[in-house]
N, C-alpha and C positions, 0 to 999 in steps of 0.2 A: 504495364508489367504483367508477365504471365502469372497464372494462378499458382504454379509450383514455386515460383520465385517469391511470391508474397507469403506463401505458407512457410517457406524456408526462413524468410526474414522474420516473420511473426514469432516462430519458435526459437530461432537462433538468438534473437535479442534476449529472450527469457532464459535460455540455457547459458549465455555467455558468462554471467557471474560465477556459476558453478564450474564451468570449464576453466575459467581463469584461476579459480581457487585450487582446483585439482592440478593444474599446471604448476602453480607456485609450490604446492606440496611436493610434487614429483621432482621439481628442480631444487628443492631445499631452500626456498625463499621465504618460508614462514618464520615467525619469531621463535624464541626458545619455549614459548607457551603456545603450541599449535592448536590446542583445543580452544583457547581463547580466540585465536585468529579465526578459526572456523565458526565459532559462535557469533562473533561480532560481524563477520562478513556475510554470513547468511541472514543476519538481522538487517543489515544494510540492503542486501539483495531484495528482501521482502518489501522494504520501504520503497526501493527503486521501482520494483514492478508495480507496486500500488500507485506510485506517481505516474508511471506509464499508463496504467489502466485509467486513471482519472483524466489523463491528457487525451485519450482516444476520442472522446465525444467532442470536446472543444475543437480539436483539429478537424474532425469530420464536419463541423459547421461550414468549412470551406469546401465548396462543391468538388474540386478535384481530389480531395482527400476523404470523400464520403466512405470509401472502402475501408477506412480505419475503424469505423464505429463497431463492427463485430469483434474487433480485437480487444475491446474493453473487457469482455467476459474472459477471454483466454488469458490475458495478462493478470486479471484479478485472481484467477485460479492459480496461476504461477506464484503470485504474491502469497497466497495461503500456503502453497507447497513449501516455499522458502521459510515461511513462519513456522510450519510444522517441524521442518528440519532444525531451525533455530532453537525451538523449545526442546526438541529431543536432545540436541547436543548439550544444552545447558543443564537440563534435568537428568537425562539418562546417562550421558557420557561424563560430563564434568562432576555431577553430584551422585552418579550411580543410583538414582532413584531413592536416595536417602532423604525422605521427607522431613525427618527430624533435623538433619543438617540444614536443609533449605529453610526451615522455619526459624531455627536459632541464628544462623549466620547470614541469611540473605533477606528473608521476608520481613524480619523485624528491623533490620538495619538499613535496608535498601528499598524504600517504598516504590521506587520506579518499576520494580518487578511486577507490582500489582497493575501498573499502567500497561505493561507489556501483556499481562494476562488478559486484561480487558480488551485490548486491541485484537488479541488472538481469538477471543470468544466471538467478537463481532465478525471477524473474517470467517470463522467457522460457520456461523449462521448464514452468511452470504453465500459461502461455497455450497452449503447444504441445500439452499434454495435456488441455486443457479440452473439446475436442469429445467428444460422447457416444460416438462410434465408437471413439475412442482410449481412453476410460475403460473401455469394454467389453473391449477387447483387454488392457488392463492388469489388469483384475479389480478389483472394488470395494475389496478390502483393500489392494492395492498402490497404487491410485489415491488412496485416503484418506490413506495413510501419506505419499505424495509431497506431497499438497496441504496437509498440516500444515506444510510448509516455508514457507507464507505468513507464519507468525509469525516465522520466522527472517528472511525478506525484510523484514518490517516493522521488526524490531529493528535490522537492519543498515542499512536505509535511514534510520532515525531517527539512528543513530550517525553516518552519513555527513553528515546535515544538521547535527547538533550540532557536528561538527568544522569544517564549512564555514561556520558562522555567524560573523558578526563578533563578536568578543569571546571569552569562554571560558565555554561552557555549564556546564561542570562546576564552575567556580569562581563561577558566577552573576555573571559580569562581562560587560557589554555588553548588546546587544539580543537576549536569549535567552529572553524570555517565550514567544514562539510555539513555540520548540523544546521547551520543557518542557510546554507544553499538549499538543503532539503526543505527547510521551513518556508523559504521564499517561494519555491516552486509550488508547494502545496497550497500556500495562501493565495498565490496568483491563480491557480486552477479553481479554487473555491470562489474567488472574486469573479472570475469569468462566468461561472455558472450562475451566481447570484445576479450579476449584471445582465446576463442574457434573459434570465427569468423576469427581472424588472422591466427590461425593454419590451419583452413580449406582452407583459401585462399592460404596459403603457400603450402599445400599438393596438391591442385589442380594445382598450377603453376608448381610444381615439376613433377607431372604426365604428364602435357602437354609438358614439355621441351623435353623429349625423342621422343615424337610423332612428334614435330616440327622439331627436328633434323633429324629424319628419312625421 
């Protein structure tokens, strides 16, 4: 596939959730509470792009898809961008930057907001350290250790979504099918990384055994 087509695909996938949201708004297909629609859908878009970012490396293990590996960074930054928009809509548009309202009506009664804030802070740290010059200053080892926190961010963001969903995701009550689809995907991606790490350790130990015996 040509380079321009790959670039179009990489960014088109990331822009699609916002484009679909704008189209629904233009066609009047949002609910009677459009701010809530915007807030919820940008939150889902952030989690979707985070899942796409996590999937880039496992898919790139297959040689014909090695070109996907650099997309991990791009999609991760889009995930943070959607997370920023999500927080802005919730705090700035829905609550008008009224921190007293947020504290009294939301933060005390809905602890899942704290989980969302934690996920946002992790993504902010990863976005801030994504430039190559920052990575060089940190050193490869520390940079990789820091960026493994993306799995923590994904897990916390999913927990935030599960608690915020209508119904009870953990009791399988209400409209929680989408929540569990996200959860299964994120868990599978984490399992793939852990499984590959264990396999590489096992292979390295097996190769080292004959050398030590000799």
